[in-house]
C-alpha positions in Angstrom: 43.7 89.5 218.7 45.0 90.6 215.1 45.3 93.5 213.0 42.9 95.4 210.6 44.1 96.1 207.1 45.1 99.7 208.2 46.9 98.5 211.4 48.9 95.8 209.7 49.9 98.0 206.6 51.1 101.0 209.1 53.0 98.2 210.9 54.7 97.2 208.0 55.7 100.8 206.7 53.3 100.6 203.6 49.9 101.6 202.5 46.2 100.2 202.3 46.7 100.2 198.6 49.7 98.5 198.6 48.5 95.7 201.0 45.2 95.1 198.6 47.5 94.8 195.5 49.7 92.2 197.3 46.4 90.4 197.8 45.2 90.8 194.1 48.5 89.6 192.5 48.7 86.8 194.9 51.8 87.7 196.7 50.0 88.0 199.9 47.8 85.1 201.3 44.0 86.7 202.3 43.6 86.9 205.9 40.4 85.1 208.0 37.5 87.2 208.2 35.4 87.8 211.5 31.7 87.0 211.6 31.2 90.7 211.0 33.3 90.4 207.7 36.6 92.3 208.6 39.8 90.7 208.0 42.0 89.7 210.8 45.8 90.1 210.0 48.1 87.6 211.9 51.5 87.7 212.8 52.6 85.5 209.5 50.9 88.3 207.4 53.0 91.1 208.7 56.0 89.0 208.2 55.4 88.4 204.6 54.8 92.0 204.3 58.2 92.9 205.8 59.6 90.5 203.7 58.4 92.0 200.4 59.1 95.4 201.5 62.9 94.2 202.5 62.9 92.4 198.9 61.7 95.4 197.3 64.1 97.5 198.5 67.0 95.6 197.9 65.9 95.7 193.9 63.5 92.6 193.6 60.7 93.1 191.3 57.2 91.7 192.8 57.3 89.3 189.6 60.3 87.8 190.9 59.2 87.7 194.6 56.2 85.9 193.7 57.9 83.3 191.7 61.0 82.5 194.3 61.1 80.6 197.8 64.2 80.8 200.0 65.1 77.6 199.5 64.4 77.5 195.3 66.9 76.3 192.9 66.4 79.4 191.1 67.5 81.9 194.0 71.0 82.1 193.1 69.9 83.0 189.6 67.6 85.6 191.1 69.9 87.0 193.0 72.7 87.1 190.0 69.7 89.1 188.0 68.8 91.6 190.5 72.8 92.3 191.0 73.4 92.9 187.6 70.4 95.0 187.4 71.4 97.0 190.5 74.7 97.3 188.8 73.4 99.1 185.7 71.3 101.3 188.0 74.4 102.6 190.0 76.3 103.1 186.7 73.3 105.1 185.3 73.4 107.1 188.3 77.0 107.6 188.6 76.9 108.8 185.0 73.7 111.1 185.8 75.9 112.6 188.8 78.8 113.2 186.3 76.5 115.1 183.7 74.9 117.1 186.5 78.3 118.2 187.7 79.0 119.0 183.9 75.8 121.2 183.8 76.7 123.2 186.9 79.9 123.9 185.5 78.6 125.2 182.0 75.1 125.1 182.0 74.1 124.3 178.6 70.3 123.0 176.9 69.7 119.6 178.1 67.9 118.4 174.7 71.2 116.5 173.9 73.5 114.7 175.7 76.0 117.3 177.4 78.9 116.6 174.9 76.7 117.2 172.0 74.5 119.9 173.6 77.9 121.8 174.4 79.1 121.4 171.0 76.2 122.4 169.3 75.6 125.3 171.3 79.2 126.5 170.3 78.1 125.6 166.5 75.0 127.7 167.0 73.0 125.2 165.4 69.3 126.1 164.8 66.6 124.8 166.7 65.7 122.6 163.7 69.0 121.2 163.8 69.3 120.3 167.1 66.4 118.8 167.1 67.3 116.7 164.7 70.5 115.9 166.4 68.4 115.0 169.3 66.4 112.4 167.4 69.7 110.6 165.6 71.2 110.4 169.1 68.4 108.7 170.4 67.4 106.1 167.7 70.7 105.9 166.4 72.0 105.1 170.2 74.6 107.2 172.5 77.3 105.2 171.6 78.5 107.8 168.8 78.3 111.0 170.8 81.9 111.4 170.5 81.3 111.4 167.0 78.3 114.0 166.8 80.3 116.1 169.1 83.7 116.2 166.8 81.5 116.3 163.5 79.6 119.5 165.4 83.1 120.9 166.5 84.6 121.2 162.9 81.1 122.7 161.8 81.3 126.5 161.1 78.1 128.4 160.9 78.6 131.1 157.7 76.1 133.5 156.0 74.8 130.4 153.9 73.8 128.8 157.0 71.9 131.6 158.3 70.2 131.9 154.8 69.3 128.0 155.0 67.4 128.7 158.3 65.7 131.6 157.2 64.9 130.4 153.8 61.0 130.9 153.3 59.1 127.7 152.0 58.4 129.1 148.5 61.7 130.4 147.8 62.5 129.8 144.0 64.3 127.4 142.1 67.2 129.5 141.5 67.9 130.5 145.0 67.3 126.9 146.3 70.1 125.6 143.9 72.3 128.7 144.5 72.1 127.8 148.3 72.7 124.4 147.8 76.0 125.0 145.7 77.1 127.2 148.8 76.3 124.9 151.5 77.8 121.6 149.7 81.6 122.3 150.3 81.4 122.8 154.0 79.0 119.4 154.2 81.2 117.3 152.1 84.3 118.6 153.9 82.6 117.7 157.2 81.2 114.5 156.3 84.5 113.4 154.4 86.1 114.1 157.9 83.7 112.6 159.8 82.1 109.4 157.9 79.2 107.5 159.2 79.9 105.9 162.8 79.8 102.5 162.7 76.4 101.9 164.5 74.2 104.1 161.9 70.7 103.1 161.2 71.8 99.5 160.1 72.5 99.0 164.0 70.2 101.3 165.6 69.1 100.5 169.1 65.4 100.6 168.1 65.7 98.9 165.0 66.8 100.0 161.4 63.2 100.3 159.9 62.2 102.5 163.3 65.2 104.4 163.4 64.8 105.1 159.5 61.4 106.3 159.9 62.4 108.6 163.0 64.7 110.3 161.4 62.8 110.7 157.9 59.9 111.9 159.8 61.9 114.4 161.7 63.4 115.7 158.6 60.0 116.5 157.5 58.6 117.8 160.5 61.5 120.5 161.0 62.1 121.8 157.6 59.9 123.5 155.2 59.5 122.1 151.8 61.8 125.0 150.1 64.8 123.6 152.7 63.8 120.0 152.1 64.7 120.5 148.3 67.8 122.3 149.4 68.9 119.2 151.5 67.9 117.0 148.7 70.2 119.0 146.1 73.3 118.9 148.4 72.8 115.1 148.7 72.5 114.4 145.1 75.5 116.7 144.4 77.3 115.1 147.1 76.6 111.6 145.8 
């Protein structure tokens, strides 16, 4: 007596597809076949399926399970790896719950980490500016959340900002230069009070080149030619 693939999968609390996948990757031995070609699973196969399910439930990857044996010298190292991954997962989940609690208390757009999003909302940033901060917080890393939050808290939207957001792509040079001069004082004041954080594109999580490229491309995508020219003028005057 034995079980069919469907029966052993049901007993193990898994699926036909999963059992077949375990065979494909060598995690589960193939059972014998009857003369009619049907597979016959024995207790050893069921026990192995139960073991795999238990280990995956503990956080082991299939690759780890395939490489390990209960008496292996590497078992302790594998356990340490899984335990560290679980600890990191728990930390992420706790942080996620904290952010959800904050969102319940104060619903804000979820395009940015909560602290930056709340500050960006208070600062009434444009959609383009919010999008740029989303890219910055990702490629440079969320370690600098407090820096961006503090910077935004000191940012004051004014008529010059409104004019910049509404600036048409064919704005004349005189308008662009005048707007750059009007926006320069606040930009200088904010940047001087909140200089670039230690973790900039020089130490970006995705690599300096990738981070620089992502920010550069985002700026090109988000602002029209006249706005880009104003930003360049501000940068030149500030420099």
